[in-house]
PDB file of N, CA, C and O in Angstrom:
ATOM      1  N   MET A   1       0.874  -1.372  -0.191  1.00  0.00           N
ATOM      2  CA  MET A   1       0.208   0.121   0.034  1.00  0.00           C
ATOM      3  C   MET A   1       0.914   1.201  -0.247  1.00  0.00           C
ATOM      4  O   MET A   1       2.090   1.154   0.114  1.00  0.00           O
ATOM      5  N   LEU A   2       0.557   2.161  -0.781  1.00  0.00           N
ATOM      6  CA  LEU A   2       1.214   3.636  -0.896  1.00  0.00           C
ATOM      7  C   LEU A   2       1.317   4.053   0.586  1.00  0.00           C
ATOM      8  O   LEU A   2       0.550   3.639   1.455  1.00  0.00           O
ATOM      9  N   THR A   3       2.343   4.919   0.798  1.00  0.00           N
ATOM     10  CA  THR A   3       2.576   5.474   1.975  1.00  0.00           C
ATOM     11  C   THR A   3       1.990   6.939   1.717  1.00  0.00           C
ATOM     12  O   THR A   3       2.299   7.284   0.577  1.00  0.00           O
ATOM     13  N   CYS A   4       1.374   7.755   2.273  1.00  0.00           N
ATOM     14  CA  CYS A   4       1.109   9.372   2.265  1.00  0.00           C
ATOM     15  C   CYS A   4       0.977  10.472   3.027  1.00  0.00           C
ATOM     16  O   CYS A   4      -0.089  10.897   3.471  1.00  0.00           O
ATOM     17  N   CYS A   5       2.117  10.971   3.197  1.00  0.00           N
ATOM     18  CA  CYS A   5       1.549  12.072   4.095  1.00  0.00           C
ATOM     19  C   CYS A   5       1.007  13.390   3.894  1.00  0.00           C
ATOM     20  O   CYS A   5       1.291  13.945   2.833  1.00  0.00           O
ATOM     21  N   VAL A   6       0.193  14.058   4.822  1.00  0.00           N
ATOM     22  CA  VAL A   6      -0.327  15.075   4.460  1.00  0.00           C
ATOM     23  C   VAL A   6       0.347  15.808   5.611  1.00  0.00           C
ATOM     24  O   VAL A   6       0.802  15.616   6.738  1.00  0.00           O
ATOM     25  N   LYS A   7       0.108  17.002   4.459  1.00  0.00           N
ATOM     26  CA  LYS A   7       0.571  18.298   5.306  1.00  0.00           C
ATOM     27  C   LYS A   7      -0.473  19.668   5.013  1.00  0.00           C
ATOM     28  O   LYS A   7      -0.809  19.651   3.829  1.00  0.00           O
ATOM     29  N   PHE A   8      -1.038  20.774   5.717  1.00  0.00           N
ATOM     30  CA  PHE A   8      -1.923  21.185   5.724  1.00  0.00           C
ATOM     31  C   PHE A   8      -0.877  22.625   5.612  1.00  0.00           C
ATOM     32  O   PHE A   8       0.175  22.910   6.184  1.00  0.00           O
ATOM     33  N   CYS A   9      -1.500  23.163   4.858  1.00  0.00           N
ATOM     34  CA  CYS A   9      -0.378  24.759   4.585  1.00  0.00           C
ATOM     35  C   CYS A   9      -1.211  25.525   6.250  1.00  0.00           C
ATOM     36  O   CYS A   9      -2.025  24.988   7.001  1.00  0.00           O
ATOM     37  N   GLY A  10      -0.709  26.628   6.314  1.00  0.00           N
ATOM     38  CA  GLY A  10      -1.048  27.051   7.874  1.00  0.00           C
ATOM     39  C   GLY A  10      -2.438  27.876   7.714  1.00  0.00           C
ATOM     40  O   GLY A  10      -2.850  28.575   8.640  1.00  0.00           O
ATOM     41  N   GLY A  11      -3.141  27.752   6.474  1.00  0.00           N
ATOM     42  CA  GLY A  11      -4.697  27.996   6.216  1.00  0.00           C
ATOM     43  C   GLY A  11      -4.807  29.602   6.326  1.00  0.00           C
ATOM     44  O   GLY A  11      -5.759  30.086   6.939  1.00  0.00           O
ATOM     45  N   CYS A  12      -4.043  30.246   5.861  1.00  0.00           N
ATOM     46  CA  CYS A  12      -4.327  32.137   5.800  1.00  0.00           C
ATOM     47  C   CYS A  12      -5.365  32.431   5.247  1.00  0.00           C
ATOM     48  O   CYS A  12      -6.280  33.199   5.543  1.00  0.00           O
ATOM     49  N   ASN A  13      -5.171  31.753   4.389  1.00  0.00           N
ATOM     50  CA  ASN A  13      -6.503  31.977   2.844  1.00  0.00           C
ATOM     51  C   ASN A  13      -7.137  31.022   2.225  1.00  0.00           C
ATOM     52  O   ASN A  13      -7.187  30.829   1.010  1.00  0.00           O
ATOM     53  N   PRO A  14      -7.800  30.204   3.379  1.00  0.00           N
ATOM     54  CA  PRO A  14      -8.433  29.332   2.747  1.00  0.00           C
ATOM     55  C   PRO A  14      -9.762  29.589   1.696  1.00  0.00           C
ATOM     56  O   PRO A  14     -10.737  30.174   2.167  1.00  0.00           O
ATOM     57  N   ARG A  15      -9.784  29.173   0.364  1.00  0.00           N
ATOM     58  CA  ARG A  15     -10.889  29.331  -0.538  1.00  0.00           C
ATOM     59  C   ARG A  15     -11.680  28.582  -0.496  1.00  0.00           C
ATOM     60  O   ARG A  15     -12.789  28.846  -0.960  1.00  0.00           O
ATOM     61  N   TYR A  16     -11.328  27.040   0.230  1.00  0.00           N
ATOM     62  CA  TYR A  16     -12.475  26.065  -0.037  1.00  0.00           C
ATOM     63  C   TYR A  16     -11.898  25.239   1.158  1.00  0.00           C
ATOM     64  O   TYR A  16     -10.832  25.469   1.728  1.00  0.00           O
ATOM     65  N   ASP A  17     -12.882  24.126   1.472  1.00  0.00           N
ATOM     66  CA  ASP A  17     -13.313  23.265   2.911  1.00  0.00           C
ATOM     67  C   ASP A  17     -12.217  22.218   2.664  1.00  0.00           C
ATOM     68  O   ASP A  17     -12.577  21.180   2.108  1.00  0.00           O
ATOM     69  N   ARG A  18     -10.708  22.378   3.064  1.00  0.00           N
ATOM     70  CA  ARG A  18      -9.442  21.536   3.417  1.00  0.00           C
ATOM     71  C   ARG A  18      -9.964  20.332   3.441  1.00  0.00           C
ATOM     72  O   ARG A  18      -9.863  19.424   2.616  1.00  0.00           O
ATOM     73  N   GLY A  19     -10.672  20.395   4.693  1.00  0.00           N
ATOM     74  CA  GLY A  19     -10.908  19.157   5.361  1.00  0.00           C
ATOM     75  C   GLY A  19     -11.416  18.162   4.798  1.00  0.00           C
ATOM     76  O   GLY A  19     -10.959  17.035   4.613  1.00  0.00           O
ATOM     77  N   ALA A  20     -12.774  18.799   4.421  1.00  0.00           N
ATOM     78  CA  ALA A  20     -13.859  18.349   3.446  1.00  0.00           C
ATOM     79  C   ALA A  20     -12.839  17.356   2.331  1.00  0.00           C
ATOM     80  O   ALA A  20     -12.823  16.131   2.457  1.00  0.00           O
ATOM     81  N   ALA A  21     -12.140  17.961   1.414  1.00  0.00           N
ATOM     82  CA  ALA A  21     -11.416  17.478   0.028  1.00  0.00           C
ATOM     83  C   ALA A  21     -10.696  16.757   0.473  1.00  0.00           C
ATOM     84  O   ALA A  21     -10.548  15.765  -0.241  1.00  0.00           O
ATOM     85  N   TYR A  22      -9.946  16.754   1.647  1.00  0.00           N
ATOM     86  CA  TYR A  22      -9.091  15.658   2.241  1.00  0.00           C
ATOM     87  C   TYR A  22      -9.631  14.443   2.508  1.00  0.00           C
ATOM     88  O   TYR A  22      -9.026  13.472   2.053  1.00  0.00           O
ATOM     89  N   ALA A  23     -10.831  14.217   3.267  1.00  0.00           N
ATOM     90  CA  ALA A  23     -12.005  13.658   3.528  1.00  0.00           C
ATOM     91  C   ALA A  23     -12.087  12.555   2.404  1.00  0.00           C
ATOM     92  O   ALA A  23     -11.726  11.379   2.393  1.00  0.00           O
ATOM     93  N   ARG A  24     -12.818  13.526   1.268  1.00  0.00           N
ATOM     94  CA  ARG A  24     -12.840  12.689  -0.055  1.00  0.00           C
ATOM     95  C   ARG A  24     -11.678  11.922  -0.828  1.00  0.00           C
ATOM     96  O   ARG A  24     -11.955  10.829  -1.320  1.00  0.00           O
ATOM     97  N   LEU A  25     -10.590  12.357  -0.940  1.00  0.00           N
ATOM     98  CA  LEU A  25      -9.692  11.442  -0.994  1.00  0.00           C
ATOM     99  C   LEU A  25      -9.319  10.705  -0.013  1.00  0.00           C
ATOM    100  O   LEU A  25      -8.454   9.976  -0.500  1.00  0.00           O
ATOM    101  N   ARG A  26      -9.448  10.436   1.127  1.00  0.00           N
ATOM    102  CA  ARG A  26      -9.188   9.440   1.932  1.00  0.00           C
ATOM    103  C   ARG A  26     -10.229   8.256   1.462  1.00  0.00           C
ATOM    104  O   ARG A  26      -9.859   7.208   0.932  1.00  0.00           O
ATOM    105  N   GLU A  27     -11.324   8.534   1.692  1.00  0.00           N
ATOM    106  CA  GLU A  27     -12.215   7.651   0.982  1.00  0.00           C
ATOM    107  C   GLU A  27     -12.376   7.037  -0.020  1.00  0.00           C
ATOM    108  O   GLU A  27     -12.809   5.892  -0.149  1.00  0.00           O
ATOM    109  N   ALA A  28     -11.892   8.070  -1.120  1.00  0.00           N
ATOM    110  CA  ALA A  28     -11.678   7.587  -2.752  1.00  0.00           C
ATOM    111  C   ALA A  28     -10.551   6.620  -2.558  1.00  0.00           C
ATOM    112  O   ALA A  28     -10.833   5.551  -3.099  1.00  0.00           O
ATOM    113  N   LEU A  29      -9.526   6.610  -2.054  1.00  0.00           N
ATOM    114  CA  LEU A  29      -8.733   5.913  -1.427  1.00  0.00           C
ATOM    115  C   LEU A  29      -7.872   5.046  -0.981  1.00  0.00           C
ATOM    116  O   LEU A  29      -6.763   4.680  -1.371  1.00  0.00           O
ATOM    117  N   ALA A  30      -8.731   4.694   0.137  1.00  0.00           N
ATOM    118  CA  ALA A  30      -9.383   3.937   1.201  1.00  0.00           C
ATOM    119  C   ALA A  30      -7.864   2.572   0.692  1.00  0.00           C
ATOM    120  O   ALA A  30      -6.714   2.473   1.118  1.00  0.00           O
ATOM    121  N   ASP A  31      -8.679   1.720  -0.411  1.00  0.00           N
ATOM    122  CA  ASP A  31      -8.025   0.821  -1.293  1.00  0.00           C
ATOM    123  C   ASP A  31      -6.734   0.797  -1.252  1.00  0.00           C
ATOM    124  O   ASP A  31      -6.090  -0.166  -0.835  1.00  0.00           O
ATOM    125  N   ALA A  32      -6.128   2.115  -1.788  1.00  0.00           N
ATOM    126  CA  ALA A  32      -4.629   2.020  -2.164  1.00  0.00           C
ATOM    127  C   ALA A  32      -3.635   2.448  -1.347  1.00  0.00           C
ATOM    128  O   ALA A  32      -2.571   1.847  -1.202  1.00  0.00           O
ATOM    129  N   VAL A  33      -3.993   3.662  -0.700  1.00  0.00           N
ATOM    130  CA  VAL A  33      -3.362   4.561  -0.146  1.00  0.00           C
ATOM    131  C   VAL A  33      -3.828   4.653   1.578  1.00  0.00           C
ATOM    132  O   VAL A  33      -4.913   4.446   2.121  1.00  0.00           O
ATOM    133  N   SER A  34      -2.315   5.109   2.202  1.00  0.00           N
ATOM    134  CA  SER A  34      -2.291   4.408   3.932  1.00  0.00           C
ATOM    135  C   SER A  34      -1.848   6.260   4.109  1.00  0.00           C
ATOM    136  O   SER A  34      -0.685   6.634   3.957  1.00  0.00           O
ATOM    137  N   PHE A  35      -2.812   7.079   4.391  1.00  0.00           N
ATOM    138  CA  PHE A  35      -2.867   8.246   4.780  1.00  0.00           C
ATOM    139  C   PHE A  35      -2.288   8.936   6.138  1.00  0.00           C
ATOM    140  O   PHE A  35      -3.049   8.753   7.088  1.00  0.00           O
ATOM    141  N   SER A  36      -1.155   9.665   6.440  1.00  0.00           N
ATOM    142  CA  SER A  36      -0.751   9.802   7.764  1.00  0.00           C
ATOM    143  C   SER A  36      -0.384  11.250   7.784  1.00  0.00           C
ATOM    144  O   SER A  36      -0.215  11.805   6.698  1.00  0.00           O
ATOM    145  N   LEU A  37      -0.216  12.046   9.084  1.00  0.00           N
ATOM    146  CA  LEU A  37       0.406  13.156   9.203  1.00  0.00           C
ATOM    147  C   LEU A  37       1.978  12.977   9.206  1.00  0.00           C
ATOM    148  O   LEU A  37       2.344  11.820   9.414  1.00  0.00           O
ATOM    149  N   PRO A  38       2.780  13.739   9.048  1.00  0.00           N
ATOM    150  CA  PRO A  38       3.790  13.665   9.416  1.00  0.00           C
ATOM    151  C   PRO A  38       4.681  12.857  10.497  1.00  0.00           C
ATOM    152  O   PRO A  38       4.447  12.739  11.700  1.00  0.00           O
ATOM    153  N   GLU A  39       5.433  12.493   9.982  1.00  0.00           N
ATOM    154  CA  GLU A  39       6.197  12.045  11.948  1.00  0.00           C
ATOM    155  C   GLU A  39       7.720  12.084  11.339  1.00  0.00           C
ATOM    156  O   GLU A  39       8.064  12.054  10.158  1.00  0.00           O
ATOM    157  N   GLU A  40       8.624  12.171  12.678  1.00  0.00           N
ATOM    158  CA  GLU A  40      10.320  12.331  12.113  1.00  0.00           C
ATOM    159  C   GLU A  40      10.833  11.435  12.127  1.00  0.00           C
ATOM    160  O   GLU A  40      10.945  10.552  12.977  1.00  0.00           O
ATOM    161  N   GLY A  41      11.267  11.590  11.015  1.00  0.00           N
ATOM    162  CA  GLY A  41      12.876  10.441  10.600  1.00  0.00           C
ATOM    163  C   GLY A  41      12.018   9.436   9.551  1.00  0.00           C
ATOM    164  O   GLY A  41      12.593   8.461   9.068  1.00  0.00           O
ATOM    165  N   ARG A  42      10.552   9.741   9.212  1.00  0.00           N
ATOM    166  CA  ARG A  42       9.797   8.500   8.357  1.00  0.00           C
ATOM    167  C   ARG A  42       9.745   8.934   6.876  1.00  0.00           C
ATOM    168  O   ARG A  42       9.416  10.091   6.613  1.00  0.00           O
ATOM    169  N   ALA A  43       9.953   8.347   6.219  1.00  0.00           N
ATOM    170  CA  ALA A  43      10.027   8.304   4.690  1.00  0.00           C
ATOM    171  C   ALA A  43       8.573   7.847   4.058  1.00  0.00           C
ATOM    172  O   ALA A  43       7.824   6.928   4.392  1.00  0.00           O
ATOM    173  N   TYR A  44       8.470   8.748   3.114  1.00  0.00           N
ATOM    174  CA  TYR A  44       7.261   8.498   2.801  1.00  0.00           C
ATOM    175  C   TYR A  44       7.115   8.593   1.082  1.00  0.00           C
ATOM    176  O   TYR A  44       7.657   9.503   0.455  1.00  0.00           O
ATOM    177  N   ASP A  45       6.180   7.352   0.322  1.00  0.00           N
ATOM    178  CA  ASP A  45       6.163   7.770  -0.890  1.00  0.00           C
ATOM    179  C   ASP A  45       5.708   8.673  -1.826  1.00  0.00           C
ATOM    180  O   ASP A  45       5.812   8.678  -3.053  1.00  0.00           O
ATOM    181  N   ALA A  46       5.080   9.589  -0.897  1.00  0.00           N
ATOM    182  CA  ALA A  46       4.527  10.749  -1.786  1.00  0.00           C
ATOM    183  C   ALA A  46       3.404  11.932  -0.404  1.00  0.00           C
ATOM    184  O   ALA A  46       2.688  11.596   0.539  1.00  0.00           O
ATOM    185  N   LEU A  47       3.718  13.077  -0.876  1.00  0.00           N
ATOM    186  CA  LEU A  47       3.432  13.952   0.312  1.00  0.00           C
ATOM    187  C   LEU A  47       2.233  14.870   0.115  1.00  0.00           C
ATOM    188  O   LEU A  47       2.360  16.092   0.182  1.00  0.00           O
ATOM    189  N   LEU A  48       1.324  14.404  -0.074  1.00  0.00           N
ATOM    190  CA  LEU A  48       0.269  15.562  -0.440  1.00  0.00           C
ATOM    191  C   LEU A  48      -0.271  16.736   0.335  1.00  0.00           C
ATOM    192  O   LEU A  48      -0.898  16.624   1.389  1.00  0.00           O
ATOM    193  N   ILE A  49      -0.015  17.729  -0.192  1.00  0.00           N
ATOM    194  CA  ILE A  49       0.221  19.135   0.563  1.00  0.00           C
ATOM    195  C   ILE A  49      -1.032  19.598  -0.195  1.00  0.00           C
ATOM    196  O   ILE A  49      -1.172  19.896  -1.382  1.00  0.00           O
ATOM    197  N   VAL A  50      -2.063  19.569   1.012  1.00  0.00           N
ATOM    198  CA  VAL A  50      -3.262  20.644   1.129  1.00  0.00           C
ATOM    199  C   VAL A  50      -3.223  22.109   1.485  1.00  0.00           C
ATOM    200  O   VAL A  50      -2.983  22.608   2.585  1.00  0.00           O
ATOM    201  N   ARG A  51      -3.469  22.629   0.484  1.00  0.00           N
ATOM    202  CA  ARG A  51      -2.836  24.336   0.403  1.00  0.00           C
ATOM    203  C   ARG A  51      -4.250  24.915   0.123  1.00  0.00           C
ATOM    204  O   ARG A  51      -5.039  24.309  -0.603  1.00  0.00           O
ATOM    205  N   GLY A  52      -4.658  26.499   0.912  1.00  0.00           N
ATOM    206  CA  GLY A  52      -6.104  27.068   0.373  1.00  0.00           C
ATOM    207  C   GLY A  52      -5.918  27.725  -0.404  1.00  0.00           C
ATOM    208  O   GLY A  52      -7.035  28.199  -0.607  1.00  0.00           O
ATOM    209  N   CYS A  53      -5.082  28.291  -1.267  1.00  0.00           N
ATOM    210  CA  CYS A  53      -5.211  29.148  -2.308  1.00  0.00           C
ATOM    211  C   CYS A  53      -3.595  28.994  -2.950  1.00  0.00           C
ATOM    212  O   CYS A  53      -2.880  28.248  -2.282  1.00  0.00           O
ATOM    213  N   THR A  54      -3.269  29.313  -3.570  1.00  0.00           N
ATOM    214  CA  THR A  54      -2.223  29.267  -4.667  1.00  0.00           C
ATOM    215  C   THR A  54      -1.098  30.021  -3.972  1.00  0.00           C
ATOM    216  O   THR A  54      -0.002  29.608  -4.353  1.00  0.00           O
ATOM    217  N   GLY A  55      -1.040  30.807  -3.246  1.00  0.00           N
ATOM    218  CA  GLY A  55       0.012  31.952  -2.790  1.00  0.00           C
ATOM    219  C   GLY A  55       0.904  31.251  -1.867  1.00  0.00           C
ATOM    220  O   GLY A  55       1.997  31.727  -1.560  1.00  0.00           O
ATOM    221  N   CYS A  56       0.425  30.009  -1.362  1.00  0.00           N
ATOM    222  CA  CYS A  56       1.747  29.260  -0.219  1.00  0.00           C
ATOM    223  C   CYS A  56       2.659  28.343  -1.218  1.00  0.00           C
ATOM    224  O   CYS A  56       2.384  27.351  -1.891  1.00  0.00           O
ATOM    225  N   PRO A  57       3.988  29.173  -1.010  1.00  0.00           N
ATOM    226  CA  PRO A  57       4.966  28.656  -1.758  1.00  0.00           C
ATOM    227  C   PRO A  57       5.610  27.798  -1.190  1.00  0.00           C
ATOM    228  O   PRO A  57       6.707  27.707  -1.740  1.00  0.00           O
ATOM    229  N   TYR A  58       5.452  26.761   0.051  1.00  0.00           N
ATOM    230  CA  TYR A  58       6.498  25.687   0.896  1.00  0.00           C
ATOM    231  C   TYR A  58       5.874  24.189   0.483  1.00  0.00           C
ATOM    232  O   TYR A  58       4.793  23.705   0.818  1.00  0.00           O
ATOM    233  N   LEU A  59       6.823  23.677  -0.277  1.00  0.00           N
ATOM    234  CA  LEU A  59       6.920  22.154  -0.877  1.00  0.00           C
ATOM    235  C   LEU A  59       7.520  21.276   0.524  1.00  0.00           C
ATOM    236  O   LEU A  59       7.986  20.223   0.087  1.00  0.00           O
ATOM    237  N   TYR A  60       7.677  21.336   2.100  1.00  0.00           N
ATOM    238  CA  TYR A  60       8.097  21.162   3.212  1.00  0.00           C
ATOM    239  C   TYR A  60       9.010  19.771   2.780  1.00  0.00           C
ATOM    240  O   TYR A  60       8.735  18.571   2.784  1.00  0.00           O
ATOM    241  N   GLU A  61      10.204  20.529   2.417  1.00  0.00           N
ATOM    242  CA  GLU A  61      11.452  19.627   2.283  1.00  0.00           C
ATOM    243  C   GLU A  61      11.679  19.067   3.200  1.00  0.00           C
ATOM    244  O   GLU A  61      12.324  18.063   2.898  1.00  0.00           O
ATOM    245  N   ASP A  62      11.491  19.146   4.343  1.00  0.00           N
ATOM    246  CA  ASP A  62      11.824  18.533   5.589  1.00  0.00           C
ATOM    247  C   ASP A  62      11.191  17.489   5.557  1.00  0.00           C
ATOM    248  O   ASP A  62      11.660  16.767   6.437  1.00  0.00           O
ATOM    249  N   ILE A  63      10.202  16.880   4.924  1.00  0.00           N
ATOM    250  CA  ILE A  63       9.638  15.840   4.884  1.00  0.00           C
ATOM    251  C   ILE A  63      10.537  14.890   4.156  1.00  0.00           C
ATOM    252  O   ILE A  63      11.238  15.376   3.269  1.00  0.00           O
ATOM    253  N   GLN A  64      10.609  13.766   4.371  1.00  0.00           N
ATOM    254  CA  GLN A  64      11.043  12.874   3.179  1.00  0.00           C
ATOM    255  C   GLN A  64       9.884  12.074   2.578  1.00  0.00           C
ATOM    256  O   GLN A  64       9.058  11.358   3.144  1.00  0.00           O
ATOM    257  N   ALA A  65      10.072  12.450   0.994  1.00  0.00           N
ATOM    258  CA  ALA A  65       8.840  11.750   0.346  1.00  0.00           C
ATOM    259  C   ALA A  65       9.481  11.788  -1.126  1.00  0.00           C
ATOM    260  O   ALA A  65      10.226  12.664  -1.567  1.00  0.00           O
ATOM    261  N   ALA A  66       9.001  10.585  -1.814  1.00  0.00           N
ATOM    262  CA  ALA A  66       9.420  10.261  -3.216  1.00  0.00           C
ATOM    263  C   ALA A  66       9.051  11.457  -4.031  1.00  0.00           C
ATOM    264  O   ALA A  66       9.898  12.011  -4.733  1.00  0.00           O
ATOM    265  N   ARG A  67       7.828  11.870  -3.964  1.00  0.00           N
ATOM    266  CA  ARG A  67       6.892  12.345  -4.928  1.00  0.00           C
ATOM    267  C   ARG A  67       5.867  13.528  -4.047  1.00  0.00           C
ATOM    268  O   ARG A  67       5.147  13.222  -3.096  1.00  0.00           O
ATOM    269  N   ARG A  68       5.970  14.539  -4.468  1.00  0.00           N
ATOM    270  CA  ARG A  68       4.932  15.860  -4.156  1.00  0.00           C
ATOM    271  C   ARG A  68       3.925  16.030  -4.984  1.00  0.00           C
ATOM    272  O   ARG A  68       4.007  15.865  -6.201  1.00  0.00           O
ATOM    273  N   PHE A  69       2.665  16.455  -4.218  1.00  0.00           N
ATOM    274  CA  PHE A  69       1.802  16.669  -5.293  1.00  0.00           C
ATOM    275  C   PHE A  69       0.566  17.630  -3.929  1.00  0.00           C
ATOM    276  O   PHE A  69      -0.062  17.180  -2.971  1.00  0.00           O
ATOM    277  N   PRO A  70       0.691  19.032  -4.490  1.00  0.00           N
ATOM    278  CA  PRO A  70      -0.069  20.026  -3.684  1.00  0.00           C
ATOM    279  C   PRO A  70      -1.035  20.130  -4.562  1.00  0.00           C
ATOM    280  O   PRO A  70      -0.970  20.078  -5.790  1.00  0.00           O
ATOM    281  N   VAL A  71      -2.233  20.328  -3.639  1.00  0.00           N
ATOM    282  CA  VAL A  71      -4.024  21.010  -4.120  1.00  0.00           C
ATOM    283  C   VAL A  71      -3.850  22.426  -3.756  1.00  0.00           C
ATOM    284  O   VAL A  71      -3.177  22.927  -2.855  1.00  0.00           O
ATOM    285  N   HIS A  72      -4.609  22.968  -4.663  1.00  0.00           N
ATOM    286  CA  HIS A  72      -4.740  24.019  -4.200  1.00  0.00           C
ATOM    287  C   HIS A  72      -6.456  24.465  -4.153  1.00  0.00           C
ATOM    288  O   HIS A  72      -6.937  25.350  -3.446  1.00  0.00           O
ATOM    289  N   SER A  73      -7.109  23.676  -5.013  1.00  0.00           N
ATOM    290  CA  SER A  73      -8.145  24.105  -5.133  1.00  0.00           C
ATOM    291  C   SER A  73      -9.189  23.081  -5.077  1.00  0.00           C
ATOM    292  O   SER A  73      -8.638  21.987  -5.195  1.00  0.00           O
ATOM    293  N   PRO A  74     -10.613  22.940  -4.932  1.00  0.00           N
ATOM    294  CA  PRO A  74     -11.471  21.754  -4.567  1.00  0.00           C
ATOM    295  C   PRO A  74     -11.420  21.073  -6.326  1.00  0.00           C
ATOM    296  O   PRO A  74     -11.639  19.862  -6.358  1.00  0.00           O
ATOM    297  N   GLU A  75     -11.240  21.536  -7.285  1.00  0.00           N
ATOM    298  CA  GLU A  75     -10.867  21.315  -8.283  1.00  0.00           C
ATOM    299  C   GLU A  75      -9.806  20.222  -8.885  1.00  0.00           C
ATOM    300  O   GLU A  75      -9.818  19.460  -9.851  1.00  0.00           O
ATOM    301  N   GLU A  76      -8.955  20.501  -7.918  1.00  0.00           N
ATOM    302  CA  GLU A  76      -7.689  19.653  -8.058  1.00  0.00           C
ATOM    303  C   GLU A  76      -7.512  18.270  -7.251  1.00  0.00           C
ATOM    304  O   GLU A  76      -6.472  17.613  -7.202  1.00  0.00           O
ATOM    305  N   VAL A  77      -8.857  17.930  -6.565  1.00  0.00           N
ATOM    306  CA  VAL A  77      -8.644  17.015  -5.868  1.00  0.00           C
ATOM    307  C   VAL A  77      -8.856  15.818  -6.757  1.00  0.00           C
ATOM    308  O   VAL A  77      -8.097  14.917  -6.398  1.00  0.00           O
ATOM    309  N   GLU A  78      -9.547  15.499  -7.704  1.00  0.00           N
ATOM    310  CA  GLU A  78      -9.512  14.549  -8.424  1.00  0.00           C
ATOM    311  C   GLU A  78      -8.356  14.208  -9.309  1.00  0.00           C
ATOM    312  O   GLU A  78      -8.083  13.096  -9.760  1.00  0.00           O
ATOM    313  N   GLN A  79      -7.659  15.441  -9.507  1.00  0.00           N
ATOM    314  CA  GLN A  79      -6.290  15.539  -9.797  1.00  0.00           C
ATOM    315  C   GLN A  79      -5.223  14.466  -8.968  1.00  0.00           C
ATOM    316  O   GLN A  79      -4.517  13.521  -9.320  1.00  0.00           O
ATOM    317  N   ALA A  80      -5.431  14.956  -8.045  1.00  0.00           N
ATOM    318  CA  ALA A  80      -4.275  14.350  -6.351  1.00  0.00           C
ATOM    319  C   ALA A  80      -5.316  12.471  -6.528  1.00  0.00           C
ATOM    320  O   ALA A  80      -4.944  11.391  -6.069  1.00  0.00           O
ATOM    321  N   ALA A  81      -6.077  12.647  -7.008  1.00  0.00           N
ATOM    322  CA  ALA A  81      -7.359  10.997  -6.208  1.00  0.00           C
ATOM    323  C   ALA A  81      -6.179  10.211  -7.887  1.00  0.00           C
ATOM    324  O   ALA A  81      -5.608   9.122  -7.829  1.00  0.00           O
ATOM    325  N   ALA A  82      -6.155  10.800  -8.660  1.00  0.00           N
ATOM    326  CA  ALA A  82      -5.686  10.114 -10.085  1.00  0.00           C
ATOM    327  C   ALA A  82      -3.997   9.826  -9.900  1.00  0.00           C
ATOM    328  O   ALA A  82      -3.501   8.739 -10.196  1.00  0.00           O
ATOM    329  N   PHE A  83      -3.305  10.828  -9.434  1.00  0.00           N
ATOM    330  CA  PHE A  83      -2.097  10.744  -9.323  1.00  0.00           C
ATOM    331  C   PHE A  83      -1.571   9.535  -8.201  1.00  0.00           C
ATOM    332  O   PHE A  83      -0.695   8.673  -8.254  1.00  0.00           O
ATOM    333  N   LEU A  84      -2.280   9.822  -7.470  1.00  0.00           N
ATOM    334  CA  LEU A  84      -2.313   8.672  -6.296  1.00  0.00           C
ATOM    335  C   LEU A  84      -2.138   7.475  -6.140  1.00  0.00           C
ATOM    336  O   LEU A  84      -1.320   6.760  -5.562  1.00  0.00           O
ATOM    337  N   ARG A  85      -3.466   7.286  -7.037  1.00  0.00           N
ATOM    338  CA  ARG A  85      -3.773   5.854  -7.562  1.00  0.00           C
ATOM    339  C   ARG A  85      -2.704   5.472  -8.529  1.00  0.00           C
ATOM    340  O   ARG A  85      -2.117   4.400  -8.383  1.00  0.00           O
ATOM    341  N   SER A  86      -2.420   6.272  -9.495  1.00  0.00           N
ATOM    342  CA  SER A  86      -1.196   5.997 -10.690  1.00  0.00           C
ATOM    343  C   SER A  86      -0.032   5.715  -9.923  1.00  0.00           C
ATOM    344  O   SER A  86       0.646   4.844 -10.468  1.00  0.00           O
ATOM    345  N   LEU A  87       0.607   6.280  -8.489  1.00  0.00           N
ATOM    346  CA  LEU A  87       1.474   5.855  -7.969  1.00  0.00           C
ATOM    347  C   LEU A  87       1.154   4.568  -7.010  1.00  0.00           C
ATOM    348  O   LEU A  87       2.051   3.728  -6.939  1.00  0.00           O
ATOM    349  N   ALA A  88       0.143   4.377  -6.383  1.00  0.00           N
ATOM    350  CA  ALA A  88      -0.197   3.005  -6.188  1.00  0.00           C
ATOM    351  C   ALA A  88       0.171   1.806  -6.833  1.00  0.00           C
ATOM    352  O   ALA A  88       0.933   0.981  -6.329  1.00  0.00           O
ATOM    353  N   ALA A  89      -0.489   1.671  -8.215  1.00  0.00           N
ATOM    354  CA  ALA A  89      -0.322   0.741  -9.497  1.00  0.00           C
ATOM    355  C   ALA A  89       1.044   0.933  -9.274  1.00  0.00           C
ATOM    356  O   ALA A  89       1.613   0.392  -8.326  1.00  0.00           O
ATOM    357  N   GLU A  90       1.707   1.779 -10.201  1.00  0.00           N
ATOM    358  CA  GLU A  90       3.443   1.436 -10.027  1.00  0.00           C
ATOM    359  C   GLU A  90       3.858   0.582  -9.168  1.00  0.00           C
ATOM    360  O   GLU A  90       4.429  -0.467  -9.469  1.00  0.00           O
ATOM    361  N   GLN A  91       3.469   1.165  -7.407  1.00  0.00           N
ATOM    362  CA  GLN A  91       4.037   0.625  -6.463  1.00  0.00           C
ATOM    363  C   GLN A  91       3.789  -0.997  -6.679  1.00  0.00           C
ATOM    364  O   GLN A  91       4.653  -1.871  -6.757  1.00  0.00           O
ATOM    365  N   GLN A  92       2.650  -1.110  -6.736  1.00  0.00           N
ATOM    366  CA  GLN A  92       1.926  -2.769  -7.023  1.00  0.00           C
ATOM    367  C   GLN A  92       2.658  -3.582  -7.965  1.00  0.00           C
ATOM    368  O   GLN A  92       3.016  -4.737  -7.735  1.00  0.00           O
ATOM    369  N   ASP A  93       2.917  -2.791  -9.285  1.00  0.00           N
ATOM    370  CA  ASP A  93       3.256  -3.570 -10.407  1.00  0.00           C
ATOM    371  C   ASP A  93       4.781  -4.175 -10.250  1.00  0.00           C
ATOM    372  O   ASP A  93       5.169  -5.244 -10.721  1.00  0.00           O
ATOM    373  N   SER A  94       5.536  -3.259  -9.492  1.00  0.00           N
ATOM    374  CA  SER A  94       7.236  -3.372  -9.363  1.00  0.00           C
ATOM    375  C   SER A  94       7.607  -4.504  -8.305  1.00  0.00           C
ATOM    376  O   SER A  94       8.786  -4.754  -8.057  1.00  0.00           O
TER     377      SER A  94
END
């Protein structure tokens, strides 16, 4: 199962319900992705950065992850789901 760390931005300018977007992702990918909050010293297959707007530049380089995917809007939730599902499928095939 793909390991995915989730990091929310500071929330200074949220333009959508980030928590609801994350809940939809978790539900849609429950069979393929294991989500968790960051743990010091742990490496992840992917890092999902849930941002409230396009102004936040941080990629959280201190979190060890092979791939990063920022979500800036509710419209990008489906793209994030497809990205994570494809990573999970790649991992399963190898």
